[in-house]
C-alpha positions in Angstrom: -28.8 -12.4 -6.7 -29.2 -9.1 -4.3 -27.7 -11.7 -1.5 -24.9 -12.5 -3.5 -24.2 -9.0 -4.5 -24.5 -7.8 -0.8 -21.7 -10.7 0.0 -19.5 -10.0 -2.8 -19.5 -6.0 -1.5 -18.8 -7.1 2.1 -15.8 -9.2 1.4 -14.2 -6.6 -1.1 -14.5 -4.4 1.9 -12.7 -6.7 4.1 -10.1 -7.5 1.6 -9.4 -3.6 1.1 -8.9 -3.0 4.6 -6.3 -5.8 4.5 -4.8 -4.2 1.8 -4.8 -0.6 3.1 -3.7 -2.2 6.5 -0.6 -4.0 4.7 0.1 -0.9 3.1 0.2 1.3 6.1 2.6 -1.4 8.3 4.9 -1.4 5.3 5.2 2.4 5.2 5.5 2.8 9.0 8.3 -0.1 9.1 10.0 1.8 6.3 10.3 4.8 8.0 11.1 2.9 11.4 14.6 3.6 13.0 16.9 0.8 13.7 17.2 -0.4 17.1 20.8 0.0 17.7 21.0 3.3 15.4 24.5 4.4 17.5 26.4 1.5 16.8 25.5 0.8 13.3 27.1 2.6 10.5 25.2 4.8 8.1 25.0 2.9 4.8 22.7 5.1 3.1 19.6 2.8 3.5 17.3 6.2 4.1 17.8 7.0 0.3 15.7 3.9 -0.7 12.8 4.8 1.7 11.9 7.6 -1.0 11.7 5.1 -4.1 9.7 2.9 -2.0 7.0 5.2 -1.1 7.1 6.4 -4.7 6.6 3.1 -6.0 3.5 3.0 -3.6 2.2 6.0 -4.2 2.4 5.3 -8.1 0.9 1.7 -7.6 -2.2 3.3 -5.5 -2.6 5.7 -8.2 -2.3 3.5 -10.9 -5.1 1.2 -9.3 -7.3 4.0 -9.1 -7.4 5.4 -12.4 -7.1 2.5 -14.7 -10.7 1.3 -14.3 -11.9 4.9 -15.0 -9.7 4.6 -18.7 -10.7 0.9 -19.2 -14.4 1.3 -18.5 -16.3 0.1 -21.4 -18.8 2.9 -22.8 
């Protein structure tokens, strides 16, 4: 049973690292500038970046706090 618990923890850590990497990649690409910035008109797409970041922070906070409130006593 201990070997199985160790395996589950290792897999969970790997999945967590992949999820954090995906979130960081999405955040970096959201702040990245266009390659041809001088030729493209400003469409106001930068205003959407804060909505995406706020939604990502809300999901992360929800995932961190939800298990604490739903824990059986």
